[in-house]
TORPA-4810 file (N, C-alpha, C, O; in nm, 3 decimals):
<nodes>
NODE_1_3.418_4.508_3.546_3.522_4.444_3.468_3.510_4.489_3.322_3.400_4.513_3.272_X
NODE_2_3.622_4.499_3.256_3.624_4.534_3.113_3.595_4.406_3.035_3.668_4.307_3.049_X
NODE_3_3.490_4.406_2.955_3.451_4.284_2.884_3.486_4.286_2.736_3.502_4.181_2.674_X
NODE_4_3.498_4.407_2.678_3.541_4.415_2.538_3.596_4.555_2.512_3.562_4.651_2.582_X
NODE_5_3.682_4.564_2.412_3.738_4.692_2.372_3.728_4.703_2.221_3.770_4.614_2.147_X
NODE_6_3.672_4.816_2.176_3.659_4.841_2.033_3.734_4.970_2.002_3.712_5.072_2.067_X
NODE_7_3.820_4.963_1.904_3.896_5.082_1.867_3.994_5.051_1.755_3.987_4.947_1.690_X
NODE_8_4.085_5.146_1.733_4.183_5.131_1.626_4.303_5.053_1.677_4.359_5.083_1.783_X
NODE_9_4.343_4.953_1.601_4.460_4.873_1.636_4.585_4.957_1.608_4.614_4.990_1.493_X
NODE_10_4.659_4.990_1.715_4.776_5.077_1.703_4.904_4.994_1.688_4.992_5.028_1.610_X
NODE_11_4.911_4.886_1.764_5.032_4.803_1.762_4.991_4.657_1.772_4.901_4.621_1.848_X
NODE_12_5.060_4.574_1.693_5.029_4.430_1.690_5.158_4.353_1.701_5.253_4.377_1.627_X
NODE_13_5.162_4.259_1.795_5.280_4.180_1.823_5.229_4.038_1.850_5.115_4.023_1.892_X
NODE_14_5.310_3.933_1.827_5.259_3.797_1.854_5.214_3.773_1.999_5.137_3.680_2.025_X
NODE_15_5.259_3.856_2.094_5.220_3.834_2.233_5.125_3.940_2.288_5.060_3.918_2.390_X
NODE_16_5.117_4.055_2.222_5.026_4.158_2.272_4.978_4.247_2.158_5.035_4.250_2.049_X
NODE_17_4.870_4.320_2.187_4.815_4.417_2.092_4.778_4.542_2.170_4.738_4.534_2.287_X
NODE_18_4.791_4.659_2.106_4.750_4.784_2.168_4.636_4.841_2.084_4.649_4.861_1.963_X
NODE_19_4.522_4.867_2.152_4.405_4.922_2.084_4.378_5.060_2.142_4.365_5.077_2.263_X
NODE_20_4.369_5.158_2.052_4.338_5.296_2.092_4.187_5.312_2.094_4.121_5.300_1.991_X
NODE_21_4.133_5.339_2.213_3.990_5.356_2.230_3.965_5.497_2.284_3.982_5.522_2.404_X
NODE_22_3.927_5.590_2.196_3.903_5.730_2.233_4.022_5.793_2.302_4.007_5.862_2.403_X
NODE_23_4.141_5.770_2.248_4.261_5.835_2.300_4.333_5.759_2.410_4.441_5.799_2.451_X
NODE_24_4.276_5.650_2.457_4.340_5.569_2.561_4.387_5.439_2.495_4.308_5.369_2.432_X
NODE_25_4.516_5.407_2.509_4.570_5.284_2.451_4.567_5.171_2.551_4.626_5.180_2.659_X
NODE_26_4.497_5.065_2.517_4.487_4.948_2.604_4.581_4.839_2.552_4.570_4.797_2.437_X
NODE_27_4.673_4.794_2.638_4.763_4.685_2.602_4.697_4.555_2.648_4.665_4.538_2.765_X
NODE_28_4.678_4.464_2.553_4.617_4.335_2.585_4.710_4.222_2.544_4.763_4.221_2.433_X
NODE_29_4.730_4.128_2.634_4.809_4.010_2.603_4.720_3.918_2.520_4.604_3.895_2.555_X
NODE_30_4.773_3.865_2.410_4.693_3.784_2.318_4.762_3.652_2.286_4.883_3.636_2.308_X
NODE_31_4.685_3.558_2.234_4.741_3.430_2.189_4.781_3.443_2.043_4.745_3.541_1.977_X
NODE_32_4.855_3.346_1.993_4.895_3.348_1.852_4.774_3.335_1.759_4.774_3.389_1.649_X
NODE_33_4.671_3.263_1.804_4.549_3.249_1.723_4.480_3.384_1.706_4.432_3.416_1.598_X
NODE_34_4.474_3.462_1.815_4.414_3.595_1.805_4.501_3.684_1.718_4.451_3.761_1.637_X
NODE_35_4.633_3.674_1.736_4.727_3.755_1.657_4.706_3.732_1.507_4.704_3.827_1.428_X
NODE_36_4.692_3.606_1.469_4.677_3.575_1.326_4.543_3.622_1.270_4.529_3.640_1.148_X
NODE_37_4.444_3.641_1.356_4.314_3.686_1.306_4.298_3.838_1.305_4.199_3.891_1.254_X
NODE_38_4.396_3.910_1.362_4.387_4.056_1.366_4.430_4.119_1.234_4.530_4.077_1.175_X
NODE_39_4.355_4.220_1.186_4.397_4.292_1.066_4.507_4.393_1.102_4.540_4.407_1.220_X
NODE_40_4.562_4.461_1.004_4.663_4.563_1.032_4.598_4.701_1.033_4.524_4.736_0.941_X
NODE_41_4.627_4.779_1.138_4.585_4.919_1.147_4.439_4.944_1.111_4.410_5.034_1.033_X
NODE_42_4.349_4.867_1.163_4.207_4.889_1.138_4.132_4.889_1.269_4.189_4.858_1.374_X
NODE_43_4.004_4.924_1.264_3.922_4.915_1.384_3.898_4.768_1.416_3.868_4.688_1.328_X
NODE_44_3.913_4.735_1.542_3.895_4.597_1.585_3.808_4.593_1.710_3.791_4.692_1.781_X
NODE_45_3.753_4.475_1.735_3.679_4.449_1.858_3.743_4.327_1.921_3.744_4.219_1.862_X
NODE_46_3.795_4.343_2.042_3.854_4.231_2.113_3.775_4.208_2.242_3.745_4.302_2.315_X
NODE_47_3.744_4.082_2.268_3.680_4.044_2.394_3.791_4.030_2.496_3.899_3.978_2.465_X
NODE_48_3.766_4.075_2.617_3.876_4.081_2.714_3.846_4.007_2.843_3.731_3.977_2.876_X
NODE_49_3.954_3.981_2.914_3.947_3.926_3.049_4.051_4.002_3.131_4.167_4.009_3.093_X
NODE_50_4.009_4.058_3.244_4.099_4.132_3.331_4.142_4.041_3.445_4.059_3.999_3.526_X
NODE_51_4.271_4.012_3.451_4.326_3.928_3.557_4.382_4.020_3.666_4.474_4.099_3.640_X
NODE_52_4.327_4.010_3.786_4.369_4.097_3.896_4.446_4.014_3.998_4.395_3.917_4.053_X
NODE_53_4.570_4.056_4.021_4.653_3.994_4.125_4.705_4.103_4.216_4.685_4.222_4.190_X
NODE_54_4.770_4.063_4.323_4.826_4.161_4.417_4.919_4.259_4.348_4.914_4.380_4.373_X
NODE_55_5.004_4.206_4.261_5.110_4.288_4.203_5.079_4.339_4.062_5.157_4.418_4.008_X
NODE_56_4.967_4.298_4.002_4.941_4.341_3.864_4.795_4.326_3.825_4.725_4.237_3.872_X
NODE_57_4.750_4.415_3.738_4.622_4.403_3.671_4.656_4.384_3.524_4.709_4.475_3.459_X
NODE_58_4.627_4.266_3.471_4.667_4.232_3.334_4.543_4.208_3.249_4.451_4.136_3.289_X
NODE_59_4.542_4.270_3.132_4.429_4.257_3.041_4.465_4.159_2.929_4.570_4.172_2.865_X
NODE_60_4.378_4.060_2.906_4.397_3.962_2.800_4.291_3.986_2.693_4.174_4.009_2.725_X
NODE_61_4.331_3.979_2.566_4.239_4.003_2.456_4.219_3.878_2.372_4.311_3.798_2.353_X
NODE_62_4.095_3.861_2.321_4.060_3.742_2.243_3.978_3.783_2.121_3.897_3.876_2.128_X
NODE_63_3.998_3.713_2.011_3.927_3.746_1.888_3.781_3.704_1.891_3.699_3.759_1.818_X
NODE_64_3.746_3.606_1.976_3.606_3.565_1.987_3.573_3.521_2.129_3.662_3.497_2.211_X
NODE_65_3.444_3.510_2.156_3.398_3.479_2.292_3.433_3.336_2.334_3.456_3.309_2.452_X
NODE_66_3.436_3.244_2.237_3.466_3.104_2.271_3.609_3.094_2.323_3.634_3.025_2.422_X
NODE_67_3.703_3.162_2.257_3.842_3.158_2.303_3.852_3.216_2.444_3.924_3.162_2.527_X
NODE_68_3.779_3.324_2.471_3.781_3.384_2.606_3.723_3.287_2.708_3.777_3.274_2.818_X
NODE_69_3.615_3.219_2.674_3.553_3.125_2.767_3.645_3.007_2.797_3.655_2.964_2.911_X
NODE_70_3.713_2.955_2.694_3.808_2.845_2.715_3.922_2.893_2.805_3.967_2.820_2.893_X
NODE_71_3.969_3.016_2.783_4.074_3.076_2.868_4.028_3.080_3.013_4.102_3.042_3.103_X
NODE_72_3.907_3.126_3.035_3.853_3.136_3.172_3.840_2.999_3.237_3.871_2.982_3.354_X
NODE_73_3.794_2.901_3.159_3.783_2.765_3.213_3.921_2.710_3.250_3.939_2.650_3.356_X
NODE_74_4.019_2.732_3.162_4.154_2.682_3.189_4.213_2.745_3.315_4.274_2.677_3.396_X
NODE_75_4.194_2.877_3.331_4.251_2.944_3.449_4.178_2.907_3.577_4.229_2.934_3.686_X
NODE_76_4.061_2.846_3.567_3.989_2.802_3.688_4.051_2.675_3.747_4.021_2.638_3.860_X
NODE_77_4.137_2.609_3.670_4.201_2.485_3.716_4.323_2.520_3.801_4.403_2.605_3.763_X
NODE_78_4.335_2.455_3.915_4.450_2.478_4.003_4.579_2.439_3.932_4.590_2.329_3.879_X
NODE_79_4.676_2.529_3.930_4.804_2.502_3.864_4.812_2.558_3.723_4.918_2.554_3.661_X
NODE_80_4.700_2.609_3.671_4.701_2.670_3.537_4.672_2.818_3.553_4.560_2.859_3.583_X
NODE_81_4.775_2.899_3.532_4.760_3.043_3.541_4.732_3.102_3.404_4.726_3.031_3.304_X
NODE_82_4.713_3.234_3.401_4.684_3.300_3.273_4.793_3.279_3.166_4.761_3.265_3.048_X
NODE_83_4.920_3.277_3.206_5.025_3.262_3.105_5.025_3.122_3.044_5.048_3.107_2.924_X
NODE_84_5.000_3.020_3.125_4.993_2.883_3.072_4.868_2.867_2.984_4.873_2.803_2.880_X
NODE_85_4.757_2.927_3.027_4.633_2.920_2.947_4.656_2.988_2.812_4.610_2.940_2.709_X
NODE_86_4.726_3.101_2.814_4.754_3.172_2.687_4.846_3.088_2.599_4.830_3.086_2.477_X
NODE_87_4.944_3.020_2.661_5.034_2.933_2.585_4.955_2.819_2.521_4.980_2.781_2.406_X
NODE_88_4.859_2.763_2.595_4.774_2.657_2.540_4.696_2.708_2.419_4.687_2.641_2.316_X
NODE_89_4.638_2.828_2.433_4.559_2.885_2.324_4.646_2.926_2.206_4.596_2.942_2.094_X
NODE_90_4.776_2.943_2.230_4.868_2.972_2.119_4.911_2.844_2.049_4.936_2.843_1.929_X
NODE_91_4.919_2.734_2.126_4.963_2.605_2.071_4.852_2.533_1.995_4.877_2.464_1.896_X
NODE_92_4.727_2.551_2.043_4.612_2.482_1.984_4.497_2.581_1.970_4.494_2.683_2.038_X
NODE_93_4.404_2.550_1.882_4.284_2.634_1.872_4.192_2.598_1.989_4.210_2.495_2.054_X
NODE_94_4.094_2.684_2.016_4.001_2.654_2.125_3.925_2.525_2.099_3.895_2.450_2.193_X
NODE_95_3.893_2.498_1.972_3.822_2.375_1.938_3.908_2.252_1.967_3.858_2.152_2.017_X
NODE_96_4.037_2.260_1.935_4.128_2.148_1.962_4.142_2.124_2.112_4.149_2.009_2.156_X
NODE_97_4.145_2.231_2.190_4.153_2.216_2.336_4.026_2.149_2.388_4.032_2.059_2.472_X
NODE_98_3.911_2.194_2.339_3.784_2.134_2.381_3.780_1.986_2.347_3.740_1.905_2.430_X
NODE_99_3.821_1.951_2.226_3.821_1.809_2.184_3.919_1.727_2.268_3.889_1.614_2.306_X
NODE_100_4.037_1.785_2.296_4.138_1.714_2.375_4.085_1.685_2.515_4.108_1.577_2.569_X
NODE_101_4.015_1.780_2.574_3.960_1.761_2.709_3.845_1.661_2.704_3.839_1.570_2.787_X
NODE_102_3.755_1.675_2.607_3.639_1.585_2.596_3.680_1.441_2.569_3.617_1.348_2.618_X
NODE_103_3.788_1.422_2.491_3.833_1.287_2.459_3.942_1.237_2.554_3.999_1.130_2.534_X
NODE_104_3.969_1.316_2.660_4.067_1.281_2.762_4.205_1.252_2.704_4.270_1.155_2.742_X
NODE_105_4.248_1.336_2.612_4.378_1.321_2.546_4.488_1.389_2.630_4.525_1.503_2.604_X
NODE_106_4.538_1.316_2.731_4.637_1.371_2.823_4.765_1.409_2.750_4.824_1.514_2.778_X
NODE_107_4.808_1.325_2.655_4.934_1.352_2.584_4.930_1.483_2.508_5.028_1.558_2.508_X
NODE_108_4.818_1.513_2.443_4.807_1.637_2.366_4.813_1.758_2.459_4.882_1.856_2.430_X
NODE_109_4.740_1.752_2.570_4.742_1.864_2.665_4.880_1.877_2.727_4.928_1.988_2.749_X
NODE_110_4.945_1.765_2.756_5.078_1.765_2.817_5.184_1.816_2.720_5.292_1.857_2.762_X
NODE_111_5.155_1.814_2.590_5.253_1.860_2.491_5.274_2.011_2.496_5.369_2.063_2.438_X
NODE_112_5.184_2.082_2.565_5.197_2.227_2.578_5.306_2.259_2.680_5.311_2.200_2.788_X
NODE_113_5.393_2.353_2.645_5.504_2.390_2.732_5.450_2.441_2.866_5.362_2.527_2.870_X
NODE_114_5.503_2.385_2.976_5.463_2.428_3.109_5.356_2.341_3.173_5.319_2.364_3.289_X
NODE_115_5.306_2.241_3.100_5.205_2.152_3.157_5.262_2.012_3.172_5.306_1.950_3.075_X
NODE_116_5.261_1.964_3.295_5.309_1.829_3.323_5.194_1.730_3.322_5.079_1.766_3.294_X
NODE_117_5.226_1.605_3.352_5.125_1.499_3.348_5.013_1.523_3.450_4.895_1.508_3.417_X
NODE_118_5.049_1.562_3.572_4.946_1.582_3.676_4.855_1.699_3.641_4.733_1.690_3.660_X
NODE_119_4.913_1.807_3.592_4.831_1.924_3.555_4.739_1.890_3.439_4.623_1.930_3.438_X
NODE_120_4.791_1.815_3.340_4.709_1.775_3.226_4.590_1.691_3.272_4.478_1.710_3.225_X
NODE_121_4.615_1.598_3.364_4.507_1.514_3.416_4.407_1.598_3.496_4.286_1.575_3.489_X
NODE_122_4.458_1.696_3.573_4.370_1.783_3.651_4.281_1.867_3.558_4.163_1.887_3.587_X
NODE_123_4.338_1.915_3.447_4.261_1.992_3.349_4.144_1.907_3.298_4.031_1.955_3.288_X
NODE_124_4.173_1.781_3.265_4.068_1.693_3.212_3.962_1.664_3.318_3.843_1.673_3.290_X
NODE_125_4.005_1.630_3.439_3.911_1.597_3.547_3.822_1.718_3.579_3.701_1.704_3.593_X
NODE_126_3.884_1.836_3.592_3.809_1.955_3.631_3.718_2.008_3.521_3.611_2.062_3.550_X
NODE_127_3.758_1.994_3.395_3.686_2.062_3.287_3.603_1.973_3.195_3.523_2.024_3.116_X
NODE_128_3.619_1.842_3.204_3.549_1.755_3.107_3.399_1.779_3.106_3.340_1.797_2.999_X
NODE_129_3.335_1.781_3.222_3.190_1.802_3.229_3.153_1.943_3.184_3.055_1.961_3.112_X
NODE_130_3.231_2.042_3.226_3.201_2.181_3.189_3.213_2.202_3.039_3.128_2.268_2.978_X
NODE_131_3.318_2.145_2.978_3.338_2.159_2.833_3.223_2.093_2.759_3.169_2.150_2.663_X
NODE_132_3.184_1.973_2.802_3.076_1.901_2.733_2.944_1.976_2.741_2.870_1.982_2.643_X
NODE_133_2.914_2.035_2.859_2.789_2.108_2.877_2.793_2.243_2.806_2.698_2.280_2.738_X
NODE_134_2.902_2.315_2.822_2.912_2.451_2.770_2.914_2.455_2.618_2.850_2.541_2.558_X
NODE_135_2.985_2.364_2.556_3.006_2.373_2.412_2.932_2.267_2.332_2.957_2.252_2.212_X
NODE_136_2.839_2.192_2.397_2.758_2.092_2.328_2.840_1.994_2.245_2.805_1.963_2.132_X
NODE_137_2.949_1.947_2.302_3.029_1.847_2.230_2.961_1.713_2.245_2.908_1.680_2.351_X
NODE_138_2.963_1.636_2.140_2.904_1.504_2.144_3.007_1.409_2.203_3.087_1.349_2.131_X
NODE_139_3.001_1.396_2.335_3.100_1.317_2.409_3.105_1.173_2.361_3.213_1.114_2.350_X
NODE_140_2.988_1.116_2.334_2.982_0.976_2.293_3.057_0.954_2.162_3.133_0.858_2.150_X
NODE_141_3.038_1.042_2.065_3.102_1.021_1.936_3.253_1.036_1.947_3.328_0.966_1.878_X
NODE_142_3.299_1.126_2.033_3.443_1.145_2.050_3.505_1.017_2.107_3.605_0.968_2.056_X
NODE_143_3.444_0.965_2.213_3.495_0.844_2.275_3.479_0.725_2.180_3.569_0.642_2.170_X
NODE_144_3.366_0.718_2.111_3.340_0.608_2.019_3.445_0.603_1.909_3.498_0.496_1.879_X
NODE_145_3.476_0.719_1.849_3.576_0.722_1.742_3.711_0.675_1.792_3.780_0.599_1.724_X
NODE_146_3.750_0.720_1.911_3.878_0.678_1.966_3.879_0.528_1.994_3.979_0.461_1.969_X
NODE_147_3.768_0.475_2.046_3.758_0.332_2.074_3.766_0.252_1.945_3.838_0.153_1.937_X
NODE_148_3.691_0.294_1.844_3.694_0.225_1.715_3.835_0.225_1.657_3.883_0.123_1.607_X
NODE_149_3.901_0.340_1.663_4.036_0.352_1.610_4.131_0.257_1.684_4.209_0.186_1.622_X
NODE_150_4.123_0.257_1.817_4.211_0.171_1.897_4.186_0.023_1.868_4.281_-0.054_1.855_X
NODE_151_4.059_-0.016_1.858_4.028_-0.156_1.829_4.080_-0.197_1.691_4.135_-0.305_1.674_X
NODE_152_4.061_-0.107_1.594_4.109_-0.136_1.458_4.261_-0.149_1.457_4.315_-0.239_1.393_X
NODE_153_4.329_-0.059_1.528_4.476_-0.064_1.532_4.525_-0.192_1.599_4.622_-0.254_1.554_X
NODE_154_4.458_-0.231_1.707_4.496_-0.357_1.776_4.480_-0.476_1.682_4.567_-0.563_1.676_X
NODE_155_4.370_-0.479_1.610_4.345_-0.590_1.517_4.451_-0.592_1.407_4.499_-0.699_1.371_X
NODE_156_4.486_-0.476_1.354_4.587_-0.469_1.248_4.724_-0.511_1.299_4.803_-0.572_1.227_X
NODE_157_4.753_-0.479_1.426_4.881_-0.522_1.485_4.886_-0.674_1.495_4.988_-0.736_1.466_X
NODE_158_4.774_-0.732_1.538_4.766_-0.878_1.549_4.787_-0.942_1.412_4.847_-1.049_1.402_X
NODE_159_4.739_-0.875_1.307_4.756_-0.926_1.171_4.898_-0.905_1.118_4.930_-0.947_1.007_X
NODE_160_4.984_-0.839_1.198_5.125_-0.826_1.162_5.168_-0.693_1.102_5.280_-0.681_1.054_X
NODE_161_5.082_-0.593_1.103_5.119_-0.462_1.049_5.181_-0.375_1.158_5.145_-0.385_1.275_X
NODE_162_5.274_-0.291_1.117_5.338_-0.199_1.211_5.236_-0.096_1.259_5.159_-0.042_1.180_X
NODE_163_5.236_-0.070_1.390_5.136_0.020_1.448_5.145_0.162_1.389_5.043_0.225_1.361_X
NODE_164_5.266_0.210_1.370_5.284_0.346_1.319_5.221_0.362_1.181_5.150_0.459_1.154_X
NODE_165_5.250_0.267_1.094_5.196_0.271_0.958_5.044_0.254_0.959_4.973_0.325_0.888_X
NODE_166_4.995_0.161_1.040_4.852_0.137_1.050_4.780_0.260_1.106_4.671_0.294_1.061_X
NODE_167_4.840_0.326_1.203_4.782_0.445_1.265_4.761_0.555_1.161_4.659_0.624_1.160_X
NODE_168_4.861_0.571_1.074_4.854_0.674_0.969_4.738_0.644_0.873_4.660_0.733_0.840_X
NODE_169_4.728_0.519_0.829_4.624_0.478_0.735_4.485_0.492_0.798_4.394_0.546_0.736_X
NODE_170_4.470_0.444_0.921_4.340_0.452_0.990_4.302_0.598_1.013_4.185_0.635_1.001_X
NODE_171_4.401_0.681_1.047_4.375_0.825_1.065_4.321_0.889_0.939_4.228_0.970_0.945_X
NODE_172_4.378_0.852_0.824_4.330_0.905_0.695_4.187_0.859_0.665_4.106_0.935_0.612_X
NODE_173_4.158_0.734_0.698_4.023_0.681_0.675_3.923_0.758_0.762_3.814_0.792_0.716_X
NODE_174_3.960_0.783_0.888_3.870_0.855_0.979_3.846_0.999_0.935_3.740_1.056_0.963_X
NODE_175_3.943_1.058_0.865_3.923_1.195_0.813_3.811_1.195_0.709_3.729_1.287_0.705_X
NODE_176_3.810_1.091_0.624_3.709_1.082_0.518_3.573_1.038_0.571_3.470_1.095_0.535_X
NODE_177_3.573_0.936_0.659_3.448_0.887_0.718_3.466_0.877_0.869_3.505_0.772_0.921_X
NODE_178_3.436_0.988_0.941_3.458_0.992_1.086_3.380_0.889_1.167_3.427_0.847_1.273_X
NODE_179_3.260_0.846_1.120_3.184_0.750_1.199_3.197_0.607_1.147_3.103_0.528_1.158_X
NODE_180_3.312_0.575_1.091_3.334_0.439_1.040_3.337_0.338_1.155_3.392_0.365_1.262_X
NODE_181_3.277_0.222_1.131_3.278_0.116_1.232_3.416_0.050_1.234_3.498_0.072_1.145_X
NODE_182_3.440_-0.032_1.336_3.568_-0.101_1.349_3.593_-0.189_1.227_3.703_-0.191_1.172_X
NODE_183_3.489_-0.263_1.184_3.503_-0.353_1.070_3.540_-0.275_0.943_3.628_-0.314_0.867_X
NODE_184_3.470_-0.163_0.923_3.495_-0.082_0.804_3.638_-0.027_0.806_3.706_-0.024_0.704_X
NODE_185_3.682_0.018_0.926_3.819_0.070_0.939_3.922_-0.037_0.902_4.018_-0.010_0.830_X
NODE_186_3.900_-0.157_0.953_3.995_-0.266_0.927_3.996_-0.302_0.779_4.103_-0.316_0.719_X
NODE_187_3.877_-0.317_0.718_3.869_-0.350_0.575_3.937_-0.246_0.487_4.014_-0.279_0.398_X
NODE_188_3.907_-0.117_0.514_3.967_-0.009_0.437_4.119_-0.005_0.456_4.194_0.014_0.360_X
NODE_189_4.162_-0.025_0.581_4.306_-0.022_0.610_4.378_-0.136_0.540_4.489_-0.117_0.491_X
NODE_190_4.318_-0.253_0.535_4.380_-0.368_0.469_4.398_-0.339_0.319_4.496_-0.384_0.260_X
NODE_191_4.304_-0.266_0.259_4.318_-0.230_0.118_4.432_-0.132_0.095_4.496_-0.133_-0.010_X
NODE_192_4.458_-0.047_0.194_4.558_0.059_0.180_4.697_0.023_0.235_4.794_0.096_0.213_X
NODE_193_4.706_-0.087_0.307_4.837_-0.124_0.365_4.916_-0.213_0.271_5.028_-0.253_0.303_X
</nodes>
């Protein structure tokens, strides 16, 4: 299997790139994230994945190994093919996809074109353990932050604040202090509402 290609970038497009490697031009399908990280007309190194089907051999290119690994994990899920995986990697960064899976954020995964509710749930069920082990995500902190945020929002709603407005304020607080306790979130939000 072709694992990487190093050569001169001949053509760059939001959906594909052509790299000349010793006189042979390799066309690789890429995500928007890879596209934005590619320089113009310079030597590049792209990590690749070769997808072999009955009717086609398609080469996919990635700017880093993590993006390629996330792509491979996504395509291992039933119902997620290479084109949907590439669309996901174009819509979100690999880190955002990892966080969405680890925190079981079905809505975020479902927001990608071509992914329905069942497929989004299947992605989470199939990949949650693999993502946590492979990328050393702190699963507890992800779940804890979401739980703290939800509890704080519920409390603020009971106090009579609109959920949408409270969500925005609590989100801003979490950006500044990600490990804030429920009490701290509520106190800070009350000062800002």
